[in-house]
C-alpha positions, 0 to 999 in steps of 0.5 A: 333329115337323115338319109335313112329317114328319107328313105323310109319316108319316100317309100311310105309315100310311094306306097300311098301310106299315111302316118295314121295308117302306119301308126295303126299297123305298127302300134307306134305313135305318130310323133315317134314315126315322124322322129324316125323320119327326121333322124331325131332319135332323142325324141323317142322314149329311149334311144334303146328302142330306136333300132326296134322302131326303125325295123318295124317301120321298114317292115310295114313299108316293105323294106328289108331292115337288115339291109337298111342297118347295113347301108346306114350303120353310121346313122342308127344309134348304138347302145351298150345294151342288147336291142329287144326283138319285140317292141314293148307295149305303148304304156311301157314305152311311155314309162320307159324312164320310170324307176322300178321298185326294188324287191328284197331277196330272202336271206341265204340259208333260210327257207321261207314258209310261203315258198314251201306252201305252194309246193305242198298244195300242188302235191296234195292236189295231184294226189287227190286228182289221181284218187278221184280218177281211180275211184271213177274207174272202179265205179265204171266197171267195164268202162264206157259203152259196156254191154253195148254192141261195139260195132253199132256204137262205133258207127252210130247207125241202126240197121233194120230189114226192109219191110217191103222185101218178103223173104219167107218161103212160099207155099210151093217151097220157092223163096219170094224176093220182091222189093217192088211196090204192089201194082208194079210187079212184072213191069218192064224194067226198060220203061224206067228212066234214069235221072239226067246227069247235070253237067259239073259246075266249073270251079271259080278261078281267081288269077293275078294278072299283074301289078300297076304301081303298088296295086295288084290286079286280079280277075275273078272268073267262073263265079255267079257271085262275088261275096267278100268276107274279112275276118280281123284279129288285130287293128288294121285300116280297111278300105273297099271302093267301087271301080277304083281307088277314087271310086264310091266308098263301101268301107272306109274305116279302122277295124279292130280285133274281132271285127268281121266285114262282109260285102256282096259285090256281085253287081260290080265289075271292079272292086278296089281293096286296101288292107292296112295290116295283112297279118291281121286280116284273113280274106275270103272270096265266095268262101274260098281263102285268099292268099296274099301275093307277098309278105308286105304288111300294107297291100292294095288290090284291084279285082275284076269280076267276070260273072259266069254266063250261067248266073241268073 
């Protein structure tokens, strides 16, 4: 085993990340990850991608790939070609050695009719589009909203006089202005009771209290409930347990793009969470977005819920 591979493997094990979970977050097959750990770069689909595989592995376990490349420069394979910034899809990696068909180039000095036709069609389409817009403007006259009150259109609110208010001149020449219902005129305004103001409900507070090993500790306060929502836009391992890392499993599965996980955890004093790929998972607690403590791909959390005293 190479020193670089041993460093990667030891870091992965310290953070409790299995090869299966690493495969899900990096999109690199397990056998290739094992080859990187052993330094057997000849087992990869091409030595050309060895540096890219090492970079993805390092980022997934929270290591700085540039620092690793400097430290273990003698172990990283070097090729004559430039190294790709992004990994190709798994299908392309498996077909890395497949020959590409040659496409004959058109002869110089001759213009192909098939290359001119798309440009002509595009020009005709643009002219037609402008013609349609011009006719639409001519037909509309004064444009949308003509003849209507611009103020009413802008606000979307209709105003009408209050039928309970009588502003017609009285017989004695004085103007009556009374909006009180019949039977209440002349009443004492001091008898009216104003509604009691309700005390403002304190906003929930989620505080990071520390870190034990690879687990971040948080405390949730001023909340009547603890509702968790995970919105997933890429493959990620999701683990939700009661109390701690060895507690009862609520969710223990690989989730894929488009999935949503919702869980009411209000009856729990502590909840353990494991997110396999944080860039692909957005977390919400009682509707409030959760901000991850750092940029590491694989993260664990232990959240202590201190229910509000006003909770029913």
